[in-house]
N, C-alpha and C positions, 0 to 999 in steps of 0.2 A: 769187370766186376767193381772195380774203384769208381769207375765212371758212374755206372748204377747207383752207387752209395752217394755220390755226390749229388746226382739229380734228385735222390730220394731227400738228402739233407737239404737241398734249396727247397723242395716242395714243402718240407715241414716248415721251414721258416717263413713260407709265402702264406700257408696255412695259419700259422700263428699270428702273422701281421694281420691277415684276413679277420681273423677271430678277435683280435685287439681292437681293430676298427669298429667291427660291429658291436662289441661289448662297450665301447666308448659312446656310441651312438644308438641308444636305444630307447628313444622317446616314441612312446605308442598310442599316448592320449594327450590331447589338448583341445582347447576350444577357443575360437574367437569371434568378436563382433566389432561393428564399425558404427560409428555416429559422426555426422549425420547420415542419413541413407539417401538425402537428395540434395543437389548442389545446381548452380546455375551455369550456363554456358558462358565461356569468355570471362571467367573470375578466378580469383585466387581464394582458395578456401582451405581449411584445416580438416582433415579427417583424423579421427581418432581411433585407432585400433586397440582394442582390449583384448590380451592374451591370457588366458587361464591356463595354468599348469595343473592338469587333472593326472599326470603321471607320478610315478614315484622317484623319478631322477630330476635333477636340476636342469632346467632349460638354460643354455648357455649362448644360444645362436639363434636368430630369428631373420627370416626373408620375408619380405613383403613385396608381392608383385602384382601389377595391375595388368588384364588381359586386354584392355583396351587403350589404343593410342591417343584417345581424347584426354587422357591425364598424363600431365607431366610432372613429376616429382621435383620439386626445387628446393624444399627443405624437409628436413626430418630430424627428430629430438626425442630422447627419452633420458630421464634424470640417470647419470651414472654409465649410459650405454654409449659408447663409441660407434659411429656409423658409417657407412660408405655407400654413396648413391652410385650404382654399378652402371646403370643408365637412367632414362626418364621415366622408366616403368619399374624399376627395381631398387630395393634398398635393403642393406644388411646392417643388422644390430648383432653385437658380439661383445665378449669379454667381460659381461656382468651375468647375473642369473636370475632366474625366477625359480623359487624354491616350490617343492610340492604343496599344492593347497593355494597358492598365492597366485596373483595377477598383476600385470604392468599395463600401462598405457602407452602406447607408441604413437606420436603425433606427426602426420606428414602434411605438409604445405603442397598442396597440387593447384597447377594452372590448367584450367579445362580449356577444350577446343570449342569451335562454334558449331559442334554438332552434337544434336541431343541422342543420349543413349539410356535405354532402359536398362536396369538392373546390371550394370557392368559388373562382372566378377572380379574379385581380388583374392588371391591367395595368400595364405599365412604358413609359411614352413618353419618348423622348429628341429633342433638338436640339441643334444648335451655334448657336442664336440665343437670346440671353437672354430674349426676349419669348417662346420657344416657337413659333416660327413652323415649319409643316410638320412636326409631331411623327412621329417614325418609332416604330412599336411592336415593341419588342425580342421577340426568341424565347425560348422557354424555358417558356411556358405554367406560370407560377408558381400554383399552388393552395393552400389551406390549407382543412382539414376542422376543423369545429367539432363536438366530440363532448361527451356527458354523461360527465363523469369520474366520476360516482358510480355507473355501471351496469358491472359485471363481465360477461365473456361467458357465456352460456348453453350449456351443454354437454349434448347429447344424442346419441342413436343411437351409443353406445358398443358396439363388437362387436370380437370376435376372429375373424380369419377367416385363411385360407391356413394352417391348422394343419398341421405335419408334425412328424416325430419329434424335430426339432432347431429348429424355429423356428414364429414366427406373426406376424401382421401386425395391428396394434391401429388402429381407424379409428373416428372420431368427427366430429361437426359442432359448430360454434358459430355463434352468430347474429350474430357481427362479426369482423373479422379478429383473430387472436391468434395466439401461437407455440403450439408443441407439446412436451409432456414426458409420458414414460410412465415410472413407477417400478414395477420388477416384482422377483420372486423366489419362492422355495418357500414362504415364510411371509409373514404380513402386516407383517413388518418390511422385504420387499422387498430393498434392497441394490444393484440394479442400475438405471440410468437411461439412456434415451436421448432425445435433444431434437433439435429442428428449430426454429431461431430465425425461419423465414419467417412472415409473417403472412399467414394464410389462414382459409378458413371450413370447407374440408374437410380434415381432419387424417388422417395416415396414417404411422405409424412401425413400422418392421419389427425384430423382436426375432430374435436369432440365437444359435447355441451352446447351445440349450437341450438337456435330457436327455430322452431318449424316455420315454414312458409316465409321465410325471411331471406332477402339478398344479401350476399356477403361478398365483399372486396378482398383481393388477396395479391400479393407478389412473391416470388420466390428469389432466393440469393444463394450463390456457391462461391465458396472461397477454396481455391487450390493449396497445395501443399507449401507454393512459394508465397502465400498470401495475396495472390491476385483474386479479385473478386468481380462478379459479374451479378446484375440485378435486372429483374425482367419490369415491365410496365406494370399497369394496374390491371387485374383480371376479376371476373364476376362469376358467382354461380349463386343458385337459389335452391333452398332447403324444401323438401317436399312438406305437404300439410300433414296432420295427425294422421298416421296410418290407420286406425278405425276409430270411428265417433259415433257415441250413440246420443239420439235428439234428447234435449231437455224435455221431460214430461209435462205435460199441461195439467195445472192442478184441477181437479174436480171437488164439488161438494158432494159429501156422502152423508145420507141420513143414518141415525142409529139402527134403524132396521136393514141397512144394507143397500138400500135402493139409492140411485143416484137422483140428484134434484136436476129437475128440468129447467130452473131458472124462475118458475111461476109458483108462489106460494099455496098451499092447501087452504081450503077454506076453513078447516078444522085447526084449533090451535094445537100446536105440539112443538117438541123442542126438538130442533135440528142441530147435529154436530157436524161441523165442516173440519176436515183434516187437509192438509197438503203436503205434497212429496216435496223436500226443499231440492233446490238446485245446487249440486256439489261445487264448492270452489276449488278452482284448479290449483296446483301447486305451481308457485312461480319459480321459473328456471333461475337458477344462481349463477351469475357472471362472476368469475373468478376476478379479482382486482387485478389491474394491469402492474405489472412489476417494471418500475422505472428507477430502481434505485441502482447507482453503479457500484461496483465491486471496488474494494480497497486493497491495494496492493503494495508492499514495500520490500526493500531489502534488510536482511539481518547482518550480512556480512559487513566488517569494517573496512571501509575504504578511505579512512583517513590518512593511511600510510601508503607508500609506493610499493609495488610488489616487484620481486626480481624475476617470477615468471607468471604466466596467466594463471590466476587463481580460479578455484570452483566457487562461484557465488551461489546463496542460499536466500531465501526470503519466505514471506507468507502473504496469502491471499484470503479474502473473506468476502462473503456475500450470502444473504438469507436464502437465495434462490438456489445455490450452488455455484461452484467453479467449475466452468467447462473447458476452459483452455487458458494458457498463459503464453506471451510472447515477450522477448527481450530485443532490444536495440542497442548497437555499440555507437551509432552516429546520430545520436539525439533524436530519432524517431522517424529518420528518413527510409530505413530498411528496418524489418523486423524478421525475426526467425524465433521457431519454437523452442521453448526452453528443453533441456535434456531430459527432466523428470518431474512428474507431479506426484506428490505423495498419495493423495486421495482423489482423484477426479470425481466431481459431483458432489463433494463434501462442502458444507456451508464454511470450512476453514480449512486450509492445506498449507503445507510448506512445498517449496519447489527449489530446484537447483539446476545450473547449467555452468559450463565452461565456456566462456566467450571466444569466438573463433578470431584470435588475435595472433599476430605473428611478429611483431615490431614493437619497439618502445614508442611511447605515446601516451597522450591525454586522451581518453575515451569516454564520451558522455554516455552513459548507460541510462536507459529508461525500460519499465517494464509496464505491460498492459495486461489486465485480466479480463476474461469473457465469463460472465454468467450463463444460465440456461436459458434466459431471454435474451440473449446478445447484447446485453448492456456491457459497456466497455469502460473499465476504470484504468487510468494511467498513473504512474508514480512520478513523483518529482524526478528531476534529473540528478543522477550521480556521476562523480567523476572518478574513473579508475585510471590510475597511473602505473604503467608498466616501465620498470626502470631497471633494466639489466646492465646497461652501460652508461656511463657519463655521456653527454652529447658531444660529438666528435664531428668536426668539418673536414671534409675530404678535399679533392682536388678542384679546383675552380677553373671556368672557362670563361674569357672575355670576347665580346663579339661588338664590331662597330657595324650595325644594319646585319647582313647576312655574312659578313666577311669575319673570320675567326681573327682574334689579334694573338701575335706571338711575341714574347720578349724579345728584345734585341740581343747582341753578343755580351751585352752588359748586364742582362738579366732584368732589364727596365722594359715595362710597357708604356709605351708613348702616348700621348693624348694632348688636347688643347683646352685651355680655360674655357670652361661653359659648354663643352661637347658631351652629349649623352652617350654612355655605353651601358651594354647589357651584361651583368655578371650571372652565371650560373654555377652552382655547386651542389654537393651531396652532403648529406649528414647521417649519421647513425646515433642511436642512443636516446631517441624520442625527442628531438629538439622541437621546441613550442615556439620559439623565436630566434631569428638569425638576424644579426645587425652587423654591417660593416663600418668599421671606424677608419676615418681618414683625418687626422688632426683633430681639428673641433667639429667636423661634419660627422654625421651619423645616417646611414642609408640602411632602412628597414627593408628585408626581403620577404617577400611571400612564397607559401609553400604550394606546389601544384598537388592536389590530392591524388591524381591519377598516378603520377610518376614518384611523387615524393620528393623532387628535387626543390630547392630554394632559387629564386630569381628575383632581381629588381635592377633598376637603372642607377647608375653613378654619375655624377658630374661634378667637375671639381672646380672651386672657386679661386684658388691661388696656385701661381706658377711655382715649379721646384720639384724636388722629389719627395712623394708622398708616401711613405709605407701604409698598405692596407691590412687591416687586421680583421678576422671574422669573430664575433661573439656569439656564442651558442648558448641557450638556457633550454632546461627541460622542465617537466611539470612538478619535479622533485625538488627545485629551485637549485639544481647544480648548474654550474656556469663554468664554461671553459672558452678558450681563446686560441686562435691559430694563425700566426703570421702568413699572409698571404704574399702577394708580389709587391713589389716597390713600382710605383706608378710616376712617371716623369711628365709633369704637366708644363706644357710650353705655353708662352705668350703667343696669342694669336698674330699672324702676319698683319704688315702694315702697308696701305696705299699712301704714298707721300705724294705732295705737290711740290712746284717748282721751287718753293722754300723750304723743303725737307719738313713739312708739318704734315700731320695727319689729314688726309683729303676724305670728309664725309659725302656720302652720295655716289661715290665711283661705282661703276658697274663691272664686276668681275666675272667672266665666263670660262669654264673649264671645257676643253675639248679634248677627248679621247678617241684613241686609234680603234676602228672597227675593221677586224681581221677579214671580214666576210667582204665588205665593199672596198677594202683597201684604201679607206679614206677616214679622215678626222671627222667626228660629229660632236654634237653636244652632249656632254656627258649627263646620264639621269642619275641626280643625287638623291632622288626621294626615298629609295630603299635604304639609304645611309643616313637619312635625317637631315640632309645638308640641302639648301636651296641652290641651285644652278640655273640662270645666273643669280648671282647674290648682290646686294648694295653694302657697301660698307657703312659702318655704324658711326656716331657722332665723333669719335676717336680716328676714324679711318681704318678701323679693325676688319678684318675677313677672317672667317673661320672655315678652315678647310682641311680635311683628311681624306686620302684617297688610298683605295685599295691597289693591289698590284695593276699595272698597265702602262701603257704609254701616252703621254698627255702634252698639251701646251697650255698656257693660260692668256687671256686676252683681257685687257682693262680698258675701258672708256670713261672718260670724265670730260665734261664740258670746259673748253678752254684749254684742254691738254692734247697732246699727241696720244694717238692709240698706242698701246704698249702691247707686244706678243713676245711670249717668253720662248726661249728655246725649248726644243721637244726634249723632254725627260722620261725616264722609266724608272718604275718601282717594282721591286720584287717582293715586298711586303706592304702591310697597310701602314701608311706614314703620315704625319702631320706635315703640312706644307706651312712655312713660317717665314718664308723669305719676304723682306721689306722690298715692295714695288715701287719705284721713284718715275714719276711721270714729268715729262719735258713741257714746259709752257707753249703754246701755240699761238703765235702773234697774228698769222696770216694763214688762210687756207693752204693746206700742205697735206700731200698723200705720205709723207715719211713717218715712219713708225719708229718707235723706242723698242729697244730689245732688254732682255733680261735672264739672267741664269738662276735657275731653281736649285738651291743648295739644300742639303739634308738639314733638318733641325740641329742646331748645335746641341752638343751634351756639356754638361757641368764638369769643371775641372775635378772635382772630388766625387767618386761615385762609390756607394757602400756595397760591400761584397756580398754577392747573392747566396752565397752559404758561408757558414762560420769557417774561418781558416783552419781552426783546429779539426775538423772533420776530415780535411783532406790529408790522406795517408793512413787514415784509421780504419781498422776493420769493423765489419758492420756484423754482429752476431745473428741479428735478424734474417741476414741473408746467407749466413754460413751453411746452412742445410740445403739451400737452392744452389749455390754458386760453387763449382769445383775448380774454377781456373779462370781466365779472362774471360769477362762477359760484359755485355750490355744489357742492363736491367731497365725496361720501361714500365713506367706508371701509366695505367690506362684505365678506362672505365666503360662498360657496356653501352650506358646512355649517350656517350658523346660520338657524335660523326666523325670526329678526328681519329677515333680510335681504329675504326674500319680502314682508314686512309693509311694510317701509320703501320698496321699489321699487315696491308699488302706488301709494303716496302720491306717490313721486317722478313717477311717469307722470301722475298727475292734476294736479300742479303745472306739469308742462311742457306740458300742454296748454291751461293759462291764460298762462303767462308767455312762451311761444313762444320766439324768439331773444334777448329782452330779458336774461335771465340764462341762462347755460349750466349744465346739470344733467349731472353725471358720476359714474359709479360705478366705485370702484377696488376690484377684486376681489382682496383681499390672499391671497398664496400659492396663488393659483388659475393653472392654465395656460390657454394661449390657446384650447385646444381646450375645455377645462372650462368657461370662462367663454362661449364662444360657444354650447356645448350648453346651459348653464343659461338664457342668454338666449333662445334659440330655444323652448325647452320652457316657459318662462315668458311668452313673447310680450311682453316688456318694450320699450318703446320710449326709455328712458333709456339712452345710450350706457354700455356697461360696457368697461373697460379691465383687462386681466390684469396682476396684479403678481406674477409666479411667485416671483421672488426677492426680493421685499419692498424694492425699491429706493425706491418711491415713499413708502412707509410710512416707512421710515428717516428720511426728510426731515422728519416731523412727531412731535411729541411726545404723541401719542395712543396710548392702548392699548385704548380701550374700543370695543366692537362693538355697533352702528355707531357711527361718529364723522363730524362734517361740518366741513370747511373752508370759511370764508366768504373768497372772494377778490375783491377790489375790481377796478375797472375798469382799474386800472393793473397788475393782477396781484400785488397785495401782500395778504398774510395779514391779515385782520381779526380772525377769532376763530375758536374751534372749539367746537362744539355736540357733546354726546354723548346716546347714546340713540336709540330709535325716536321719530322726531318726527312728529306729526301734520299734517294738512293745513294748519290755521290756523298751526302753529308754523313750518313751512316757508315759508308765505306771509310770514309777518312777517319771517323771515329774508331771504328774497329781496328784500322792500321795502327792508329796511336796506342791502342792497348796492348797489341801484339808487341810494339817497339817499346813498350813499358815507358812512354814519355809522361 
């Protein structure tokens, strides 16, 4: 009996918990919509989901789900709402509220695939429980179509039908939904236009007020929802003659007695009255005047200040013939999208509004165009919209000598030679509009790749010595920031010396590299690295040479001197060759050769510290939530090929050290979704943490990609290593942190 009582009590507790859970999650009414409803394949777009709370309880949890894998959610935001992107097709917002009768917009940035999808369904679920208990699916059936923006509608079956003396109907079909327009007139200049803005595949436009028995020229145009247009060539049709015509009566002379005059006068004198029936004057056909006036369009919103988030912009458009449609562009007119709303379509004056599909800081050239009922197009001036959520920030930098990535040496210096070109690539956030690299009195301006957002340029140093390289970034709000990059050690080029120990101009230096396939030395191909091989020494006898990893020897030939052939030497990193090569004078013909040993480029006696000494042994609050013990924290970026190479080695190390040393990858300037997608595609086991705003990076004085911070068991910084580390190097690094060295 006691056992039955316990079971009964447990049952009551369970029922009470279930009742409480149901009572907390009682949303039974909400609606949703999404804009835009059509986006392009292989593009990044913003989708704005509006959630309307039509229930009596607060909505505190929202989940938005895509049913198509052709959408990958890369970012999500709503003011005041924390969010979690659980997968590429699902995001959850919670811990804020939508009160009854109110609505909130949730913005998702999605990357579309290369497959077109018609009306792909999205699901929006809500709950009044922060854990999402008993979610309710909102009504509204939000769907988004993915279309191929590059395909214009295909027009076919163009026909003139129902031809009368004063009208005709023009019909045609398209292979996708598109609007309708027909230009027509008595010449190929046309002059009259009829339109229909409905998106259909079967098109029909009626022409009225035409002249009877007249040949008309016409052409048709259709524009799809992605603003791709197709137009036909010239076509003709002829209106019919007047449907029923009455012959004009011939005038007759009539006598006062009612008898008709035969044309010969009577011999008797009498007065004859002649009456005639007048020919009716036809009513002329009135041709409406051709509308050639362009609509006027302008923004009302004030764009004189920067915006912290994308604003909703408003404006007005006017035209005597009525406004039919309005588009906007965020790239100065290269691409166009329809505005979100037009207050009074067809009116002679109307306002409009739209929220640009922008998800990053920057300066955006905004243009607006308006269409009237005669398909005249008026375009606004260019406005500049500045989005400035963050000050501009420079991220990690990558240096390359041709296809070879350069790595700092053990002293944290990147070596090069006076006059040699190197490429620098780096990332930024905060809407940078210009990035310059400062090296003493030299300034190198970088250019931005619009597709990737990365900045790159070529640097070449004109003075030997250690040169600190600094990046300076500016944005459209005139914010300016600087970031110290690497120290560059610039070496003097090597010399070829004659028998008097003077620089020898005109000597030929040839580099031979070992080919592991043929097991022989061949002339090295320096073109990918921007180096001529063989090369001729300049007027001072200088040669300019920097070699990637490999096995080599050098050969020098000069008139009146013995040939010099160096010893074979090996390089494990890209290195400048600066050894002075002394030739011996040749007085008589001789096959004897001179030799030389190639030594590493010398380092200066004093080398600046690669990181401030005061940071060594300090705790890093930015990493305290991530690091729970001895750790190697690697700073990486998804855009760099070095990241893939480094993560592969980190995964191998992780399999050996287990939990003894924590391995973490910080993905600098990558979003949560981009980081998750990168990890999933690569199948990496090393935990990756997104640092989209560069907050973790700012805590460390490192700028090279990749970089590695060694954290000891007490959470203090021990050292920073740079470059792609091999397994043995990582193993040694992990051993040093284990031993608290």
